[in-house]
C-alpha positions as CSV (number, residue, x, y, z in Angstrom):
1,X,-29.2,2.6,-14.5
2,X,-27.9,-0.3,-12.7
3,X,-26.4,0.0,-10.2
4,X,-23.1,-2.2,-9.4
5,X,-20.9,-2.4,-6.1
6,X,-17.8,-1.6,-5.6
7,X,-15.8,-4.4,-4.3
8,X,-12.7,-6.0,-5.1
9,X,-14.4,-9.4,-6.3
10,X,-14.9,-7.1,-9.2
11,X,-11.2,-5.9,-9.4
12,X,-10.0,-9.8,-8.8
13,X,-12.4,-11.1,-11.5
14,X,-11.3,-8.6,-14.1
15,X,-7.6,-9.4,-13.4
16,X,-8.6,-12.9,-13.9
17,X,-10.1,-12.3,-17.3
18,X,-8.3,-9.6,-19.1
19,X,-4.5,-9.5,-17.6
20,X,-4.1,-13.1,-17.2
21,X,-0.6,-13.4,-19.5
22,X,0.3,-10.4,-17.0
23,X,3.5,-10.9,-15.4
24,X,4.0,-10.9,-11.8
25,X,8.1,-10.9,-10.1
26,X,8.9,-11.6,-6.2
27,X,12.4,-12.1,-4.9
28,X,13.0,-14.4,-1.7
29,X,15.2,-13.4,1.0
30,X,18.2,-15.5,-1.1
31,X,17.6,-12.7,-3.6
32,X,16.2,-16.3,-6.4
33,X,13.2,-14.4,-8.7
34,X,10.1,-15.8,-9.1
35,X,8.2,-15.0,-12.1
36,X,4.4,-15.8,-12.4
37,X,1.5,-14.3,-14.3
38,X,-1.6,-13.1,-12.9
39,X,-3.5,-16.3,-14.0
40,X,-1.6,-17.7,-11.5
41,X,-2.5,-15.4,-8.7
42,X,-6.1,-15.1,-9.7
43,X,-5.9,-19.3,-9.0
44,X,-4.1,-18.9,-5.8
45,X,-5.9,-15.7,-4.0
46,X,-9.7,-18.4,-4.6
47,X,-7.4,-21.5,-3.6
48,X,-6.6,-19.1,0.0
49,X,-10.6,-17.7,-0.4
50,X,-11.3,-20.9,-0.4
51,X,-8.9,-22.8,2.3
52,X,-10.8,-19.8,4.8
53,X,-14.2,-21.1,3.9
54,X,-12.9,-24.4,5.1
55,X,-12.0,-23.0,8.2
56,X,-15.0,-21.6,8.9
57,X,-14.1,-18.3,8.0
58,X,-17.3,-15.7,9.0
59,X,-18.2,-12.4,7.3
60,X,-16.2,-10.1,9.0
61,X,-14.1,-12.7,10.4
62,X,-10.5,-10.8,11.1
63,X,-7.5,-12.3,9.5
64,X,-4.4,-11.5,10.2
65,X,-1.3,-11.4,8.1
66,X,2.9,-10.7,9.1
67,X,4.8,-10.0,6.3
68,X,7.4,-8.8,3.8
69,X,6.2,-7.8,-0.3
70,X,5.9,-11.2,-2.0
71,X,3.1,-12.4,-4.4
72,X,1.8,-14.4,-1.7
73,X,0.7,-11.0,0.2
74,X,-1.2,-10.2,-2.6
75,X,-3.2,-13.2,-2.9
76,X,-4.2,-12.2,0.8
77,X,-5.1,-9.1,-0.4
78,X,-7.9,-10.4,-2.2
79,X,-8.4,-14.1,-1.3
80,X,-9.5,-12.5,2.4
81,X,-12.3,-10.1,1.4
82,X,-14.1,-11.8,-1.0
83,X,-14.7,-14.0,1.4
84,X,-16.3,-11.6,3.8
85,X,-13.0,-11.7,6.1
86,X,-11.4,-8.4,6.8
87,X,-7.2,-8.1,5.7
88,X,-5.8,-7.3,9.3
89,X,-2.4,-6.2,8.3
90,X,0.3,-6.2,11.0
91,X,3.6,-4.2,11.1
92,X,6.5,-6.4,11.1
93,X,8.6,-3.8,12.3
94,X,6.5,-3.1,15.6
95,X,7.4,-4.4,19.5
96,X,6.0,-7.2,20.4
97,X,4.2,-5.6,23.0
98,X,2.4,-4.1,20.3
99,X,2.0,-6.4,18.0
100,X,0.5,-8.6,20.9
101,X,-1.9,-5.9,21.6
102,X,-3.1,-5.1,18.2
103,X,-4.3,-8.8,17.3
104,X,-6.4,-8.6,20.7
105,X,-7.8,-5.7,19.9
106,X,-8.8,-6.8,17.1
107,X,-9.9,-10.0,17.6
108,X,-7.6,-11.4,14.4
109,X,-8.9,-15.5,13.3
110,X,-6.7,-16.5,12.0
111,X,-2.4,-15.7,11.0
112,X,-0.5,-15.9,7.6
113,X,2.9,-15.3,8.4
114,X,6.1,-15.9,6.7
115,X,8.7,-18.1,7.5
116,X,10.9,-16.3,8.3
117,X,8.7,-14.7,11.0
118,X,8.1,-16.6,12.9
119,X,10.7,-16.1,15.8
120,X,8.7,-12.7,15.7
121,X,5.7,-14.5,16.1
122,X,7.2,-16.6,18.5
123,X,7.1,-13.8,20.8
124,X,4.0,-13.4,21.1
125,X,2.6,-16.5,21.1
126,X,1.6,-16.9,24.3
127,X,-0.5,-13.7,24.4
128,X,-2.3,-14.6,21.5
129,X,-4.6,-16.9,20.2
130,X,-5.8,-17.8,16.1
131,X,-8.1,-21.1,15.4
132,X,-5.4,-21.6,12.4
133,X,-2.0,-20.7,11.8
134,X,-1.0,-20.3,8.2
135,X,2.6,-20.4,7.7
136,X,3.9,-19.2,4.1
137,X,7.5,-21.0,3.0
138,X,8.8,-17.5,1.3
139,X,12.5,-19.2,2.4
140,X,11.8,-21.5,-0.4
141,X,12.6,-23.7,2.5
142,X,9.5,-26.3,2.1
143,X,9.7,-27.5,5.7
144,X,7.2,-26.2,7.9
145,X,6.8,-26.1,11.9
146,X,4.7,-29.5,12.5
147,X,2.3,-27.7,14.6
148,X,1.0,-24.9,12.1
149,X,-1.0,-25.4,8.4
150,X,1.1,-25.0,5.2
151,X,0.2,-22.5,3.0
152,X,1.6,-23.7,-0.6
153,X,-0.6,-27.2,0.3
154,X,-4.1,-24.8,0.5
155,X,-2.4,-23.5,-3.3
156,X,-3.0,-26.8,-4.8
157,X,-5.2,-27.4,-7.7
158,X,-7.3,-29.8,-5.4
159,X,-8.1,-27.4,-3.2
160,X,-11.9,-26.7,-4.1
161,X,-13.4,-23.8,-5.6
162,X,-14.7,-20.5,-3.1
163,X,-17.5,-18.3,-3.9
164,X,-17.8,-15.2,-3.5
165,X,-19.8,-13.6,-0.4
166,X,-23.1,-11.0,-1.3
167,X,-20.8,-8.0,-0.9
168,X,-22.4,-4.8,0.3
169,X,-19.4,-1.9,-1.0
170,X,-19.9,-0.2,2.6
171,X,-18.3,-3.9,4.0
172,X,-15.2,-3.9,5.1
173,X,-12.2,-5.0,3.4
174,X,-9.5,-4.7,5.8
175,X,-7.9,-2.9,8.5
176,X,-4.4,-1.2,9.7
177,X,-3.6,0.1,13.2
178,X,-1.9,3.8,13.7
179,X,0.2,4.8,16.1
180,X,0.0,8.5,15.3
181,X,-3.0,9.4,18.6
182,X,-3.1,10.0,21.8
183,X,-3.1,6.7,23.7
184,X,-2.9,3.4,22.3
185,X,-3.0,2.3,18.1
186,X,-6.2,2.4,16.8
187,X,-8.1,0.5,14.2
188,X,-8.6,2.1,10.9
189,X,-11.2,0.0,8.7
190,X,-11.5,0.5,4.2
191,X,-14.3,-0.5,2.8
192,X,-14.8,-2.3,-0.5
193,X,-15.8,0.9,-1.6
194,X,-12.9,3.0,0.2
195,X,-10.1,0.7,-1.7
196,X,-12.0,0.2,-5.3
197,X,-11.9,4.2,-5.7
198,X,-8.8,5.2,-4.2
199,X,-7.6,2.7,-6.8
200,X,-9.1,4.5,-9.3
201,X,-8.1,7.9,-8.3
202,X,-4.2,7.3,-7.5
203,X,-4.4,6.1,-11.5
204,X,-5.5,9.5,-13.0
205,X,-3.0,10.9,-15.4
206,X,-2.4,14.1,-12.6
207,X,-1.9,11.6,-10.1
208,X,-0.2,9.0,-10.3
209,X,-1.3,8.2,-14.2
210,X,-1.2,4.3,-13.9
211,X,-1.7,2.1,-16.5
212,X,-1.6,-1.0,-18.1
213,X,2.1,0.2,-19.7
214,X,3.1,0.3,-16.0
215,X,5.4,-1.7,-14.5
216,X,5.0,-1.6,-10.7
217,X,7.7,-1.9,-7.6
218,X,6.1,-1.5,-4.8
219,X,9.2,-0.7,-2.1
220,X,6.9,0.6,1.0
221,X,5.2,-2.0,3.0
222,X,2.4,-3.4,2.2
223,X,1.5,-3.5,6.1
224,X,1.7,0.6,5.8
225,X,-1.3,2.5,5.4
226,X,-1.9,0.0,2.8
227,X,0.7,-0.2,1.0
228,X,-0.3,3.1,-0.3
229,X,-3.0,1.1,-2.6
230,X,0.1,0.4,-5.3
231,X,-1.1,-3.0,-5.4
232,X,-4.6,-2.8,-5.8
233,X,-4.2,0.4,-8.3
234,X,-1.3,-1.7,-10.3
235,X,-4.0,-4.8,-10.5
236,X,-7.3,-2.9,-11.7
237,X,-5.3,-1.9,-14.4
238,X,-3.3,-4.7,-15.2
239,X,0.5,-3.2,-14.6
240,X,3.3,-5.3,-13.8
241,X,4.5,-6.4,-10.2
242,X,7.7,-6.5,-9.0
243,X,7.6,-7.6,-5.5
244,X,11.4,-6.7,-3.2
245,X,10.4,-9.2,-0.8
246,X,13.2,-8.8,2.0
247,X,15.7,-7.1,0.7
248,X,16.1,-3.2,0.1
249,X,18.9,-2.2,0.3
250,X,20.1,0.7,-2.4
251,X,22.1,-1.5,-4.5
252,X,19.2,-4.5,-4.2
253,X,16.4,-2.3,-4.8
254,X,18.6,-0.6,-8.0
255,X,18.5,-4.8,-9.2
256,X,15.5,-4.9,-9.3
257,X,14.6,-1.4,-11.2
258,X,17.5,-1.6,-14.0
259,X,16.2,-5.3,-14.5
260,X,12.3,-5.5,-14.8
261,X,12.2,-2.1,-16.3
262,X,9.8,-0.5,-13.6
263,X,8.3,3.0,-14.6
264,X,6.9,3.3,-11.3
265,X,7.9,3.0,-7.4
266,X,7.4,3.9,-4.3
267,X,9.1,4.6,-0.7
268,X,10.1,7.5,1.8
269,X,12.8,9.2,1.1
270,X,15.1,7.9,2.9
271,X,14.7,5.0,1.1
272,X,15.7,6.9,-2.0
273,X,18.2,9.4,-0.6
274,X,20.3,5.6,0.1
275,X,19.5,4.8,-4.3
276,X,20.3,8.0,-5.6
277,X,23.8,8.2,-3.4
278,X,24.4,4.1,-5.3
279,X,23.0,5.7,-8.3
280,X,25.7,8.4,-8.5
281,X,28.8,6.7,-7.8
282,X,27.8,4.0,-10.3
283,X,25.7,5.6,-13.1
284,X,26.4,2.9,-16.0
285,X,25.5,0.1,-13.6
286,X,21.8,0.3,-13.2
287,X,20.1,2.2,-17.0
288,X,16.9,3.0,-15.8
289,X,13.7,2.6,-17.8
290,X,11.8,6.1,-18.9
291,X,9.7,7.9,-17.3
292,X,10.5,6.0,-14.6
293,X,8.2,7.7,-12.1
294,X,8.9,7.5,-7.7
295,X,6.1,8.6,-5.6
296,X,7.6,9.7,-2.1
297,X,5.5,10.3,0.6
298,X,5.9,9.3,5.2
299,X,8.9,12.5,5.8
300,X,9.6,15.8,4.4
301,X,11.1,14.7,1.7
302,X,14.0,17.0,0.2
303,X,14.2,19.5,-2.8
304,X,17.6,18.4,-3.5
305,X,16.2,14.5,-3.5
306,X,14.4,15.8,-7.1
307,X,16.8,17.1,-8.9
308,X,19.2,14.9,-7.9
309,X,17.2,12.5,-9.9
310,X,15.8,14.6,-12.7
311,X,20.0,14.3,-13.8
312,X,18.3,10.8,-14.6
313,X,16.0,11.4,-16.4
314,X,13.6,10.0,-13.3
315,X,10.3,11.7,-11.8
316,X,9.9,12.2,-8.2
317,X,6.0,13.0,-7.3
318,X,5.3,14.2,-3.4
319,X,2.6,12.7,-2.3
320,X,0.6,13.1,1.6
321,X,-1.3,11.4,3.5
322,X,-2.9,9.3,6.0
323,X,-3.7,5.3,7.1
324,X,-6.9,7.4,8.2
325,X,-7.3,8.9,5.0
326,X,-6.7,5.2,2.8
327,X,-3.8,6.5,2.2
328,X,-3.3,8.8,-0.3
329,X,-4.3,12.3,-0.1
330,X,-2.8,14.7,-1.9
331,X,-0.6,14.5,-5.1
332,X,2.0,17.8,-6.2
333,X,1.9,17.4,-9.9
334,X,2.4,20.7,-11.7
335,X,-0.3,22.3,-13.2
336,X,-0.4,23.5,-17.3
337,X,-0.6,27.0,-16.1
338,X,2.2,26.5,-14.3
339,X,4.9,25.7,-16.7
340,X,6.7,29.0,-17.2
341,X,7.6,29.3,-13.9
342,X,11.2,29.3,-13.4
343,X,12.8,26.0,-12.2
344,X,13.3,27.5,-8.8
345,X,9.9,28.2,-8.6
346,X,8.7,24.5,-10.0
347,X,10.9,22.3,-7.4
348,X,9.5,24.5,-5.0
349,X,6.4,23.0,-5.7
350,X,6.8,19.6,-6.8
351,X,8.4,19.6,-3.2
352,X,4.4,20.5,-1.7
353,X,2.4,17.8,-0.5
354,X,0.1,19.2,-3.4
355,X,-3.9,19.1,-3.9
356,X,-6.7,17.0,-2.5
357,X,-7.5,13.8,-4.8
358,X,-10.7,13.3,-5.5
359,X,-13.5,12.5,-3.2
360,X,-11.1,14.0,-0.7
361,X,-11.8,17.2,1.0
362,X,-10.0,18.7,3.7
363,X,-9.6,22.4,5.6
364,X,-7.0,24.0,8.1
365,X,-8.0,25.2,11.2
366,X,-6.4,28.2,13.2
367,X,-8.2,27.6,16.5
368,X,-12.2,27.7,16.0
369,X,-11.9,28.0,12.5
370,X,-10.8,27.6,9.4
371,X,-7.9,29.8,8.0
372,X,-8.2,31.8,4.7
373,X,-6.7,29.9,1.6
374,X,-3.9,31.9,0.8
375,X,0.1,31.6,0.7
376,X,0.4,33.5,4.2
377,X,-1.1,31.5,6.7
378,X,-1.0,28.4,8.0
379,X,-2.9,25.6,10.4
380,X,-4.0,22.5,11.5
381,X,-5.6,19.4,9.6
382,X,-8.9,19.3,10.8
383,X,-9.3,16.1,13.5
384,X,-11.4,13.5,11.1
385,X,-13.2,11.0,13.0
386,X,-13.5,7.4,11.0
387,X,-15.6,5.1,12.7
388,X,-17.1,1.5,12.1
389,X,-18.8,-0.7,14.9
390,X,-16.2,-0.6,18.0
391,X,-13.4,0.6,15.8
392,X,-12.5,4.1,16.2
393,X,-9.8,5.8,14.3
394,X,-8.8,9.6,15.4
395,X,-6.5,11.4,13.0
396,X,-4.6,14.0,15.2
397,X,-4.2,17.4,14.1
398,X,-0.4,17.8,13.3
399,X,0.8,21.7,14.1
400,X,1.8,24.3,11.4
401,X,0.8,22.1,8.7
402,X,0.3,24.2,5.9
403,X,0.5,22.5,2.9
404,X,-3.3,23.2,2.3
405,X,-2.6,27.0,1.8
406,X,0.3,26.4,0.3
407,X,-1.5,24.4,-2.4
408,X,-4.1,26.9,-2.7
409,X,-2.1,29.6,-3.2
410,X,-1.1,27.6,-6.7
411,X,-4.8,26.3,-7.3
412,X,-6.0,29.6,-7.1
413,X,-3.5,31.4,-8.8
414,X,-4.8,33.5,-11.3
């Protein structure tokens, strides 16, 4: 049988050929909304790739990004890896000392930065070294400081055509740093294969059930654990994408959820607690799309959140993962044989971290042996080592993490 390498080139080409008319929506800091199509995203991602090739990007070079969620970030998600570069998503909420550390540790060669984040970059500018700094006029101001490169000038149709690298699916495509380890932050590197499989995995009906009929609003930061894989899954399936930019206030999010008829979104529970508070005060102001799903992860989700959103016909889906698991490792969706349980029991199950997604294996440990799979026992998630060259990341054990055992109760229920 024919063998085909699982790379992001395939996802980008698929989007350009099959979904050229699918819409993307991107909001600037001044709330101005820009509408575009996948055809433009495809062209601009290739323009970025061509520009990096002109700059002399080499296989394995790291390209740092310091951006809010908007359309340019999606271009970087693909334009960098398809020519053999590695997208290094910087956390804009990190302390400048930590930012400088991870840039130097990763040996980043290029930087793509929003103009509104230049003040943050200026705090570390003297401690890092980039061959080129590309400034994105995210604010809408077309004046870029003369000592930087104007990103939009690289997007002109005459900017050149990229030549995709001859990539192996095991080559690195992106990386994030995790601070949840002993000592300084450590790099987690994602291969093309891992990202492609993750996009397919979370798209399955019993997980996030992503399709071309969806409109997806990635609220969780695209620099945080690879944006939970939502942007890549959207491109894979040809889903409409809505980017919130830097305005993440509850009323601003509800405006987008309502006006763009969003059907899938995701962020930490703190975001949705603010959203549900605002929605309950003015329910008539924001009619929501039928079948809206909200993915919640990153922190413990109160059971009350499921009940409060249920009243508006909104399904909350609990997920669990880490930067080291690409990142979604488990999703909680009710199994068919449990549908007859009481309402309280169903909420209890939905509030668990759920069952592992395909191609992810987990176990919980009690001291030196694996904990038995039953509801009464708990353990620690087994330590995972992820290595690529000199970059090593360790997922620390999580004391008291018993979601595996509690999930096992329902997965093996007779």
